[in-house]
N, C-alpha and C positions, 0 to 999 in steps of 0.2 A: 552662503550660496553653494551649490555643487561644484566640486572643484574644476570642472571641465566646460560645461555649458549649462545653459537654463533648461530644466526639462519641462516639456509640455504636460499638461494634464491628462492623466488616462481617464478616459470618459466612455459613458455607454451612450452614444449618440441616439437621440430621438427626433423624428419627423415632428412632433408636437412642438419642438423648440423653434420659434420663428427664425433664430440665428443659424440653424442648421439647413443646408441647401438640399434639393430633391436629388442633387446627384451624389449625395454622400453614401457611399456603398455600405458603410458600416451601420447607418441609420437603417438602411432597408434590410440588412441582416437582423438588426435587433427588432425590426417590425414585423418580418416573416419567420423570424425564430429559427433560420436556417441558414447554411453557409452553400456555397457552390457545390453542384451534385459533383460526385466523383463516380466514376463508372456506372453512371446511371443511377445513383443513390444519393440520397442528402444525409450529409454528416453533421449531427449536434452532439451536444454533451449527452443527451437521452438516447439518441440512436447508437452512440458509441458503445453504450452498456449492453446493446443488443449483440455485441461481438462477445462471445464467450471468453474469449482470452483477455479482452480489456476487463470484463466483469470479473474474471478470477485474479488478474494481477491487482486491480484497484481495491479488492476486498481484502486480499492477500497482505498486502502492503500496510493496508489501514488497520486491519484485525491485529497485525503483529505489533505496531506502534502503540495501539490502543491497549494491548494486553499486558505490556511490559510495566512493571511496579515503578511508579513515579514518586521518588521521595526527596524531602527537605533535609538537608544536613547542615550542622553548624561546626566551622573549624574550632578545633580545640588543640591543647598543648600537645596531645597525645595523637593527633589526628584529625578525626572527625566524630560527630556523634549524629544519631538520628534524632530529630526534634520533631516528635509525634504530638506534642503539646501545643506546638505553633498552629494557629487555625489555618494558615496557609498549606499546612501539611494534609488537612483534611479537604481542602478546596481542589488541590491537585491530585491527591491520591484516590478520593471518593467521590465528591460531587462538587463541580464548579458552581451551580446553581441549585436551586430546589426543584429544577424541572430536568436536569440530566445528570447522569452518572458520568465519572470521568472516563469511562471507556467510551460512550457514546459522544461525549463531546470531543475527544482526540480522534475518534473514526471519522466524524463528520468534517472535522477540520482537515484530515488527510485525504478524504474525498475530494473535497473541493480542490486541494492542492494538486491532487493527481489528474482530474479531470479538467478543471478550469484554470489551473496554474497558481491559484493563490486561495489561501485560507486566511480569514480575518476574526479575530474575537476582540471584544469590548471588555476592558478591565473597570470594574466598577468599584471605586473608592469612596471611604467615608471621609469625613472632615480632617480626620487625623492622618489621612493618607493610608490607612491600612485597607489590603484587598479585602473586599467584601463577597463579590461573586465575579464570575466571568462568563460573558454573553457572547455565543457565537453570532456572526453577521452574514448576511447574504451577499456573496461576492458580486453578484449582478446588480446591485443597488447601491454600490460604491463608485465614487469618482475620487482618484487620487491625483494630488497635484503638490508642486513645490512653489512655495510662496514665500517671499521674503527669506530665503535660505531654510525653510522649515516645511516639512512635508505635511500635509494635511490630508485626513480622510473624511470626505463629504457623503454622508450616508442617508439615504431616503427611508425613512422608518415610518412607513404607512402615510406618506403625505407629509409627515413631519422632517424638516430639513435639520440634520445634526452634523456638526463638524468635530471629528476627534484629533487630538495632536497625536503624534508618532508615539509617545510614551504612555498613550492611554489605551493603545491597541497592541495585541499578538498578531503580527504579521508575518507568514510563511508564504514563500513562494518556490515554485517548481524551478523556475530560472527568472532571475531579475535581468531585465535590460541595462545597457550601460549608463542610461540616465538616472538609475536609482529609483524610479518611480514606477514606471510601466513594467509588465512581466511577459513571458511567454506562455501562451496556453498550448500545452501539448496536443490537445485532440485537433485544435484549430491548425496548428502548425504542421501537423502530421496527419491531416485528413485524407492523403492520398492512400496511405497504408491502411487506415480503418477503412476507408469507403471501399477498397478492394475486398477486404474480408466481409462486409456488408453485402457486397455485390455477388460474391461466392455463395455466401448463405442464403441469398435470394433465389440464386439460380438452383442452388439444391433443392430448395422448398418447392419451386414450381416443376422441378424435373421429377420429383417423387410424388408430386400431387397429380402428376399426368401419368401416374402408373409406371414412370421410369421411361416413357415413350417420348423420345426427342421430337421437336417439330417436323412436321411431314409435309412434302410436297406431292401432289397427286398430278401424275402426266398422263395424257390420254386424249381423245377428240371430246370436245366440250361444244354440243350444237349451239348452246345459248347461254347467256349469264345465269338463268334460271336452273339450266342443267347442271352448270359448275357449282351452283349453290347447293342442289339436291346431292350432287356428289360428294361435296365437302361435309355436309351434313352425315351422310351415309358412313362415310370415313369414320368421323368423330364418334358415331354411334357403335360401329364396329370394335372400335378401341375401347369404348367404355365397357360393352358387352365381353371383350376378350378379358379384360381387366377383371370384371367382376365374375364371370363364369370360369375364369383360369383355362381358357381355350387358347391354343398357341396358334391355330389357323385361322387366317382371314380370307375371306372369299373376295376377290377383286373382280370387277367387271372385265370383259373381253376388250382386250387393247389398252387397258389401264395400268399404271405401275407407280407404287408408292417410293419415294426416295427421303431419306432423312435430310434436313436442311441445318447447316452449321455443322459444328464439331462436337462429337459425344464427349461425356464427362472422361472417358478413359483416355482418349486421344489429347484431350485438352488438359490432361495431368489435373484435374480438380483436386483429388485427394493431396496430391503434393503440393499444390497451392494453398491449400487451406492450412496444410502443416507449416509451410512459409510464413502463412500469415502469423501464426502462433510465434514464430520465431522473430517477426518484424515487432510484434507487440512487445515480447520479451526484451527485445532491445531498445525499445522506446523507454521502458520503465527499469531497464537494468537488472531485470530479474532473470535467474537462470530458467530455463524452460521447464526443467523437472518440477518446478514449483508451479506451473500452469498445467500440470496433469499431463505432459508431453514427455513420455518415457521413452521415446525413440532412441535416444542416445543415453539414457540412464541405466547405470549398472550398479549391483551392490558395492562396487569399489569405489565408483566416482559420485556417487549421491551424496556421501558424507562429506567429500570435498566440497560439492557445490552448496551444502549447507553451511559450510564455514565461509564460502564464498560470499554466499548470501548475507551473513552477519558482518563479516568484514567491509564488503565494498558496496552494500546498499543500506542494510538496517542502521548501522553504526553512524552513516553518515547522515540519515535523517534524524536520528537520535540527537547527534551533535547539533544540528540545525535547530532542534527543538530547544535543547538544553540551554545554548546560548541566547536565543531570543527570550526564553523566560527569565534566564539570570539578569538579562539587559532590562527588562521591562517591570519586573516584579519586585526588584530589589534597588533601593535607593544607593546613590554614590557613597553616602556616608555609612551604609549598612552592608559590608562587603564579607561580613563574617558567615552569613549563610548562603546556601546556594542549592540549585536543584539538579538531581541527577537521576537519569535512568538505571535500573539494574539489568544488565544483560545475562546475568547468570542463568536464568532460565532457558535461553537460547542455547547456551553452549553445554546444557547438561546432556550428558550421554544415557546408555542404558544402566540399569542397576549396578551390573559388574563393574563397568568402567568407571562410574562415580565412586564405588567402594575402593578400586584400586588407587584413584586419585586422592581421595581423602586419607587413606592409609599412608602414602608417600608425604602429604602434608602434614599429617601428625607425627610421623617417624623422623621428619627433618625440622621440626619446630616451626612450621609455618602457620598451622591452624592448632588451636586447642580442640580438645574432643567435643566441648559444648559448642564451640563454633560450628562444627561440623554438624553436630546434632540440630543446631539452629537453622542451617541449610536445608535440613530435611523435614523442618518443622517438628522435630522431636523435642521433649521436654527437657531441660537442663538437667544435670546430675550434681553439679557444684563439687566442691572439694578438689581433689587433684586434676577433675576433668576440665576446670578452669585454667589450668596451667599449661605452658608449652613443653612439649617432650621431645626428644631426640631418640634416633636409632641406637639400639644396643640392647641394654635391659628395658628400654621403653619406660623410663622413670621419670618424674618431673623433673624439669631443668634445673640444675645447681645440686641435685643428690647424686650425681654419677660416683663421686669419691666415695660417698658414704655405702653405696652399694659394692663398690669394687672392695672396699674394706672387710665386709662381711665373709666369714668363713664359707667356702663353697661347698662343705658337706657338714654344716653345723646342726643337721637334723638325723645324721646317719650314725647311730652308735657304734656300728660293726667298724667304721672307718676311723672313729676316736680310739677304739681299742687296738686296732692295729698300728695307730701312730705312737700308742705308749708303748 
């Protein structure tokens, strides 16, 4: 059992279930496919992607995780070795099944995590327990519960009910609740911030679709409702004609006056509000605003630091969550010599000059061999002394310093030998 209390099953309630009362709010949300309207708009997982900042944040994080090399290693006496011959290496690095590449599978998992709060995949094994395929599951069709101390995943596979044990699925969550079963859905929890961005976008579309003219009120004598209707139509036609013919003068009937209704975008600080929306989305996903294409506070000096902060405080945390989940579910307790790890070197690569300076220091201080550096740049190996560690000085292979020191300094200069004689 869970240490503190029994967790209730996380379900997607449906009004088709006789046991679900008509007063169940979650059931109505499932039926209508929407949540409470915020600022006059409806926020769902799909409409959230209409916010450019959400679209950018989700794609950026998902693409970054999906593009990192995912490798399988085996512990050895000298450290670790890559085991490319292991079938699991091909599944994780190339294709988890015959329908998806590793990039698309990992990207889909991360999109589900960042939007719905959870990404789940089924691990298909043969009778011997070896991993054969990994299949992504639709989070909306999952019901998760803890029963008899075990977490169970009930999945609706096209009308066929399937139950998976915890060790049969890869389960990544945005934020797990204290019961250890249910999760926090970031879009639902923070629908206020997302809804505000949607409302601002909707207002901007309507404003510019109307030629940049705000809602207007016509003041003046109106003899009858029909006359008021005709006056309204005349004003609307005049506005359209002014926009179409680029005329800046509107002729108003005698005794009538047009006044704007509400607050214009400039006074309501619409531009500033939309920029604040970008910052709010950046806070939700923990991503620096510069990576959402907001360079308001971005400079040449701090952009590189934000790049390091991205890797240290965001990407590395998601990478660790992936690695621990994969190592927990893909390897048995009896086989702890193999493990999965992402390669973050590609995120830390600088420009050519910076890389060469770093490589030079690594070689001169006996950290890298020249061939190891060439492998990092995908260059062919040279073998020989290039496969040995070197140190600063004469930059000779490690262990030959004394030999180099004993060699005559001017053994190739006949004039020096004659002078010595």
